[in-house]
C-alpha positions in Angstrom: 0.2 0.0 0.1 3.0 2.4 0.9 4.4 1.6 -2.5 1.0 2.8 -4.4 1.0 5.9 -2.6 4.8 6.7 -3.0 4.3 5.7 -7.1 1.0 8.3 -7.0 2.8 10.9 -5.4 5.6 10.7 -8.2 3.0 10.5 -10.8 1.6 13.9 -9.7 4.6 15.5 -9.3 5.6 14.6 -12.7 2.4 15.5 -14.7 3.2 19.4 -15.2 6.7 18.1 -17.0 5.1 15.6 -19.0 2.4 18.0 -20.5 5.1 20.4 -21.0 6.6 17.7 -23.0 3.7 16.8 -24.9 3.3 20.3 -25.7 6.4 20.8 -27.2 6.0 17.9 -29.3 2.9 19.2 -30.5 4.4 22.6 -31.5 7.6 20.7 -33.1 5.1 18.1 -35.3 3.1 21.2 -36.6 6.4 23.0 -37.7 7.7 19.8 -39.2 4.3 19.7 -41.1 4.6 23.0 -42.5 8.3 22.7 -43.2 7.2 19.1 -45.4 4.4 21.1 -47.2 6.7 23.9 -48.2 9.5 21.2 -49.5 6.5 19.4 -51.4 5.2 22.7 -52.8 8.6 24.0 -54.2 9.1 20.2 -55.9 5.6 20.4 -57.3 6.6 23.9 -58.5 9.4 23.1 -60.5 7.4 19.7 -62.0 4.9 21.2 -63.1 6.4 24.6 -64.1 4.0 27.0 -62.3 4.0 29.3 -59.1 2.4 27.6 -56.1 1.4 29.4 -52.9 1.2 28.6 -49.2 -1.4 30.9 -47.9 -1.8 32.1 -44.2 -4.9 33.7 -45.3 -8.1 33.4 -47.2 -9.2 36.6 -48.5 -11.1 35.3 -51.7 -12.4 32.4 -49.5 -11.2 30.1 -52.4 -10.6 27.5 -49.4 -13.7 28.1 -47.4 -11.7 29.0 -44.4 -11.8 33.1 -44.7 -11.2 34.8 -41.3 -9.5 31.7 -39.5 -5.9 32.2 -38.2 -5.3 28.4 -37.0 -5.1 27.3 -40.7 -2.6 27.5 -43.7 -3.6 26.4 -47.3 -1.1 24.6 -49.4 -1.4 25.0 -53.2 -3.6 28.0 -52.5 -5.9 29.5 -55.2 -4.9 33.4 -54.8 -6.7 34.5 -58.1 -9.5 37.0 -57.7 -12.8 34.8 -58.2 -10.9 31.6 -57.8 -10.3 30.8 -61.2 -7.1 28.5 -60.5 -8.0 24.9 -61.8 -4.8 23.2 -60.9 -5.0 24.8 -57.8 -5.3 22.0 -54.6 -6.7 24.4 -51.7 -5.6 21.7 -49.3 -6.1 23.2 -45.7 -4.0 22.1 -42.9 -5.6 23.0 -39.5 -3.2 23.4 -36.2 -6.0 22.1 -34.0 -4.9 18.6 -35.2 -1.8 19.1 -33.4 -3.1 20.8 -30.3 -5.2 23.5 -29.4 -3.9 27.1 -28.8 -1.2 26.7 -31.7 -0.4 29.7 -34.0 1.6 30.9 -36.5 3.0 34.7 -36.5 5.5 36.4 -38.5 8.7 36.0 -37.3 9.2 37.5 -33.8 5.7 38.5 -33.8 2.8 37.3 -31.5 -0.3 38.3 -33.2 0.6 39.6 -37.0 0.2 36.6 -39.6 2.9 35.5 -41.8 3.1 36.7 -45.3 2.1 34.1 -48.0 4.9 32.3 -49.7 5.3 31.6 -53.1 7.5 29.3 -55.1 8.6 30.5 -58.3 8.5 27.7 -61.3 12.3 27.4 -60.5 11.9 26.4 -57.1 12.9 29.9 -55.7 11.2 32.1 -53.3 11.9 34.8 -50.8 13.5 34.7 -47.7 10.9 34.3 -45.2 10.3 32.8 -41.5 6.9 31.4 -39.8 7.1 30.9 -36.1 4.9 28.0 -34.8 4.0 29.0 -31.3 1.9 28.2 -27.9 2.6 29.5 -24.8 6.2 29.2 -24.1 6.9 26.6 -27.2 8.3 28.1 -30.2 10.0 26.3 -33.5 10.6 28.4 -36.7 10.4 27.5 -40.2 12.6 29.5 -42.6 12.3 29.5 -46.5 15.6 30.9 -48.1 15.7 32.6 -51.4 16.7 29.1 -53.5 13.4 27.9 -51.8 14.8 25.5 -49.4 13.0 25.3 -46.0 14.4 24.3 -43.0 13.4 24.4 -39.1 14.9 25.8 -35.6 14.1 24.8 -32.3 13.6 27.0 -29.5 17.3 26.9 -28.4 18.3 27.9 -31.8 16.2 30.9 -31.9 17.3 32.0 -28.5 21.1 31.6 -29.4 20.4 33.7 -32.8 21.7 30.4 -34.6 18.5 30.5 -36.6 18.7 33.1 -39.5 
């Protein structure tokens, strides 16, 4: 009986650390997903010889998620009137990883990141997207040649993520 009581106390004491570990994992998984979709979009832009967008807002409501800030759209139709016939408009919802996750422009807590496009050559503009929730944060960076990579929280704090 005493052993069970000691194990119960140890379990209660370790619960906050376990919850933080799970939360950090959710932020990391969401950032990995974004990085994967960016890499996939770059390859598709080169293979299909067309511009492909990753959109963080849906002003024309082509994907049906206008006003939602916890989603991003892969191969988004950004044309007025939603006239792109080859666009997939794949919606990725951050709530599928954990509640409370959000994406922001680098070093912002509220501003949505700019939409990212890949040219038919696979190039893009330098941009960064922070995936965060509470004290957990990962950054996905796209460089000018269109390559995407991810930085963890320690790399961001130590200025090792450009």
